[in-house]
Phi, psi and omega in degrees: 000317181297319180295318179298315180299318180296318179295313179298317179299316178298320178295316180298315181294321179293315180295323182294332183246021179302138179060020177072007179254132179290108183255016179294154178291132179278131173258099181286129182217158170276172184300319181297315179296316179301313180297322179296314180297314180294326177296317178296319179299320178294322177297319179295319179294315179297316179296321178296319176299320179294322177297314179299318178298316179297319179294324178298331178264008181054039179254085183295329179295316178292320178300317179296317180299315180293319179296318180300324181291346179256001183281201185293343176264013180304127179295144174066019178289155187291321185307128179111320181243356174236012183291340177273357181256319187263150180300149181303319180298320178299313181295323178295318176300316181296314181294320178298321180295315178298320178295323178294324176295324175299317179294321177301314180299313181300314182292321178295320178294328182276002174095012176301149184287165183300321181299320178298314181295320177298320178296316178298316181296321177299315179294322178295317178295333175299326176294319178300313181298316179298320180294313180294332178282341184261326188237155170224150180262138175212136175270162177305323179296317179294318180296318181294323183279338187236358186079181185275348177254138176258147175281157177306134180098347179255072184273108184307318182286347184242000186271005181277162176262133181280000000 
């Protein structure tokens, strides 16, 4: 499964940047929706860093706690109130990622070793990478000012300020 995912991820990333033109699917959003999505992404990144820190200290309880906070019960997650705005595949990737954080928490709580948790976290981050390779965020204002195609280097999902 891991090899298949890696191959698919490589294909998606290559296809998204063919000919130096960003060909990722544009997710049109208003500023409020964009800010909500980017806020969730920052929470996921911060939480992932906290999991890694806990694993570096071999603190499985803390790793589980941080992973649980990113799981399906994550407060303010998009699924449920933006599902009529975002493509189904995007929402499925997001829900699968939250479910994987739940599994990471369960396995860490059950005493699985740190290496196992790191492998799970690596696979979960692969979903993030696949999503960023497939989609870009754009507000109506950005679309009007730049047209529907972005030039290489203008990655909508990455052009925000943290």
